[in-house]
N, C-alpha and C positions, 0 to 999 in steps of 0.2 A: 836103454830104454830112451825112447825120443823123449823131447822139452816139451812142458803141458804151460800153456799161457790163456790166462781169464783174459776173454775179449770184447766182453757185454756184461754189464750189471743191471737188473732191473730191480726194483723193492713195491710194494703195496702197503697200505697201512689206510683202513675202510674207514670213510666215514671223516667227519671234521675232529682237532685236539679235544682230547676231556681234561681240563683242568685239576686239579685235585679239590677244588669245591664242589664241582659238577661229577665226582665217580660215586659218588653214594647215593646221588637220587637214579643215578643209569642203573649201575649192579643194585639198587635197591634196599633200604632199610631191614637189618634181620630184625624179627620182633615191633616193629616198627619204632627202633628207636637207635638212634646212632652207632656206631659201633665207639664204644670205648678206646682203643688202639688205633684206629684208623690215623690220627694228629701224628702221634707216637710213631707211627712206625714210616709217615711221609715224612717228617723232621729227619728222619735219619737215612731213608733212600737216597733222597735229593732228586727226586722226579717230579715236575711240575706238569708235565701233557705226554698224556697217551695216547692211543684212539682204542676202540672197540667197535667190532661189527656188531653195536648194538644200538639202536634208534633211541630219541629221547625215552620214551615210554619202558623200553629194557627190553625190545621187543628184537629177536638176532636179525641180522641183516644179511647175513653171507654164510655160507659153510667154510668149513677148513679149506676143504677144495678149493673151492673157489678163491680164496686167496692165494693161496700155492698158483692156482695157472693164470690169474692177473698179473702175477708176479714173472711168469715165465714168459706169458704172451707181450710182458713188455721190456724181456729181456732180450728178448725175439725179436723184437720189433727196430730195437735200437741198431740191431746188427743185419738188419733190413734183408734177414732171411724165416724161414715156416719150420716149423719141429720135422717134418719129411725130411729137412737137411738136417738134422740132429740123430745121431746112434743110440743116445742113451739117453733116461731120464732117470737121476737122482734121485730120491726127495726123502725128507729127515722132519718129525713131527715128534710132539711129545703126545699128542692126543689126536689122533683120525677119527671124524664122523662117524667111523662104523669099524668093527671090532675087526672086522673081516667085509673084506677081500684085503692087502696093502695096498699103503695110502697113496705109493706110486701108481700101482692101479688105476684109481678111483681118480687122478689128476690129467693121466693120461686121457683117459675118457673123458673127461670134461673138457680138458683142451681139444681133443677131438670135435668138439662139439660147437667149436666154431673157426679150426683149422682145417680147410679142406685139404692141405698137405699131410695130416699127419696121416703115418701108417705105423704099419709093427715095428716094435721099434724095442732096445733090450730095457728093462725097468729094474730100481734096487730102492725097497722100502727101508727104510733105517729108523729103528725104535732106539726108545731112551729116553732123554729128557735135551738142556741146553748141548750136549754131543752129538745129538743125533742130523742136527745140520753137520757138522764137522765131518760125520760120518759120509755123508752123501757127496759134500765136496771130497770128501778123500777116493772115495770112491770112482767117482766120475773124474778126478785125477789121473788116477790108478790106468781106467779105461784107455784115455791118450799115451799115455807113456807108454802103453804095453801093445800101441797099437791095434788094438783092438777098434779103435773109431778115430776117424778124426776131428767128428763134434759130441762134444757130451755136456748136457747142462744139468745141476743142482741146484735143488730148490730144497727151504725150510720152511715152514709155516707153522704159525700157533692162534689159537682162539681159546685161550683158557676161559674168557669171561663170560663163554657159555656154563663154566663148572662156578662162577664165582656169582652168580645170579642169588641174591636172598633167599629163593623160594628152596634154593639146597641146604640153608644154611638154619632154616627156620628148628625143623626137627633137633639138628644138632646142637643147637643152643638152647633148646629145651632142656635137652637130658644131660649136657655135658656137667653142669654143679651135682648131679645125684649120681655121676661115674665114681667108683671105687676103683682100687688098685687097679688103672689103667696106665699103659706106657707111657713115659713122660712127652715122648712125641706127641700122644695121643692126647693132647689138654687140645682146651679150644684156640687157646692163644693161637696155637702152632697151626691151623686152619685157617683162622681169622688174617695172621699176616700174610699170609700167599693173596687175599682179597687187594691186600691195597702195592699189593708190588708185581704184579704178571698185565700183559697187557697183550693183544693181540697184532699180527702184522705179518708179512714175508719178504723172504727176498730169494733172487735168484741168480745163480754167474754162469756163464757160457766157456767152458772149457774150448781152446783149439790148439791144433798140432802147429798152428804157425800164428806169429802175433799179426794182430788188428793190420789191415793193410795201409791205413791212414789216421790212425789215431794212438794213443798209448795202448801198452797191455800190461799186464802183472804176471811177468814170468813168476808160474809156480816153482820155487829151490825144492820146499819140501813140505808135506801134512805130516804131523804125528799125533797119534788118540793113542794113551794109553791108562787101563784101568787100574785103579790101587783097591779094589774092591778087597784085595787077599788081606789087606791093612787093618780095614773102616767098613764099618757099617752102615747099614741103610739111612740115608740122612732125609730125602725127599721120596714123598709115597702115596699111595692111591691101591687102594684094593686088600689094605687088611687091617687089624687091630691092633699088632705089634711088629713093627717094621724087624726088630733086632732078634726075632722069633716066629718066624714064617710058619706056622704049621697047620695040618688038617683041623679045619675047626674057626681058626681066623682068617683066613684070607675068601675074598670073594666068590669064588670059584669053589671050594670045598666046601660053603654053607648050601643048606637044600634051594635056594635059589634068592634071586638077584633083589627081590623085596626084604629079604631077611639081612642079605648083607649092606641093605642102604639104611636100613634100622637101628643095625648097628654102627654106624657113621665111617663105614670103608669106604662108600663111597665118595667121601671128604676128601680132596685134595690137601697135605698137610706136609711140614717141612720142622725138623729139630732144628729150631732156632740156637742151641743150645751148643749140639755138635756141628754146626754149620760155624757158627763163629771161632769153635775151638778149633776143625780142622783144616775148612777149606783155604785160606792160606799156607799151613804148613806143607799141606800134599802140593799147591802149587811151585811152591820155592823149591819142593823136591825135585818136582818135573823137569823144572829150570836147570836145575842142577846137574841132573843126568843128560839133558841134551847139551848142555855145555860138556861136561867132562867126552859125553860121545862123539864131539866138535860138530856139532847141528848147529847148536849156537857159536859164532865166532866171535867172540869179545875184542878183537881186535879190531876186527873192521866195523864194529858196532852198528846202528839201527840209527835210520834218520826219521820213521815213524812205528809207534807201540800203539796196537788197537786192543784193549784188554777188552772182553764181555765182562762187565761189573752187574751181577743183581742191586748192586744199591753202592751209593758213594760211601758208605761205612768201612765198606774195606781199603779204599784208595791210599790211604797215608798210609796204612800196613803196609800194602803190596808197593809202595814204593820204597818204603824205609828194605822191606827187605830184598828187592831186589837191587836195589845198590849196595847192601851187605854183601850179595853173592859174585859183587863185579858186574852185574847188568843196570847201570846207570844210565835212565835212561833221561833228559830234561823233558820234566811234567808239559814244559813247552810245548814239545813233539809227540804229546797222547792227544789223540784221538777217540772221542766216545762222546753218540748222541742220547746217552741214556737219559738227560734227563730232559729232552724235547720231543723224543720217539718212544721212551720204556721199555720195559726189559719186556723182548720181546722173544725169549726164549733161544730155544735151535737156531731161529731165526735172525736175532741179533747181529751178529759178526758178519752176514750178507746184508741187513740192512746198514752196518757201518761201512763198511767196502765199499757200498754203493753211491752212500753221502761224500766218504773221502773223494772217492773217484769225479764225479761227475761236480766235484767244488772247486775241483782245481788242486789240492792240496797236495795229490801225486807229482811228485817231475818224474822226467828222465833219471835214473841211476837211483833212483830212494828207494834202500832197502827197509821192506816194512817186516816187524816181527807183530804176529796175532795171538793171542791169545785167549782162549775157550775154556772155562771151567765149568762141570759141573757135578751140582753137590746130591745128586740122585744116590750112586754110593761110590762118589768121587771119580771122576773120569776125566782127565785132562787133557787138552787137545790144543796143539799148537804146531804154527805155520809161518812162513818164513817167504815173501814176495820180493819183487827185484821189479821197478817201476823199467818197462825199455818202449822204445819207438821202433815205429812199423816200419822201420828197415835193418830190424833185427836180428841177425840171422840163425832158424832155428838151431839147434845144439843135439847133439846124441849125447847122454845124461847115465850114470852110472846108478 
């Protein structure tokens, strides 16, 4: 197989930054009153700024496909090429604008509106939550390794603000107190929790079979993606009233119509916060131990940078201690995350982190980078290793 390199990166965050004090006026007040959970959640997650595809009146300004297209356009512009010079587009998101067709189809079509070089190309739409971006990245990378294409682009984009507006929570807030015998994960806190955790943004990376001719590139050493759904229940969900036991009658497609599903609260995103706190870190450490045992992660060589996708700074100290205990001791001054300033953009977070770290000059030739993308949907873990290489690096044949 051929070696693959990331030669260009782009990111797009819509609108001006939104501070913690501005969030609720932008998303709206449920029942005309401030959330009683907001301050507690924000204090824990450590986010102070994020971006929404919403104007000051709460009106949507972009489609999800617009965010993705803008990130791709920025990536291509940095490299000085058009979409027609790319063989594959791989796109991941949690919630596309349309239920069908696939997200990559819509992004391809949107890009063609502005790029006269656009032509027929291979596409892949990756679904899921945070790991959908990692899956898109892995697919594009593999197309280079296999020799299917000389250039492939991966993009991940999220627009959760459209699902976090107060109008979607009015009925849910009113019904929550009267609901009896619902699943623990269905409680109102587990829905309101995500209003203060998620934000909008998109990122994109270009893979090529050779390094950038004049600038530093990231050699892709490997990208792993592993599901632990065999051992863990659903944690983050949309479309059912009981994530532990989805069955006929309690999923959005098995009720009479979408209106009934909405009335039942199935169309509100929820996070089982208790399960999240109990399981996310142990699953992540299990995956790290697996990679160490398999030889993917070489403790003797070590790492110059660690890029963790964290939904909240609540997990940072626990993660640091856990990694040290299994021998993966990376000094915290070599960690890079922009969660505080960019917010939690889900599947796009790793793309946006890589773009900022690379463009800011943090990475130097020879640096080894370990990136970690956990997904709490039903516990998927993606881990990636990159090496920063000079323009004159010789492409290698890899096993």
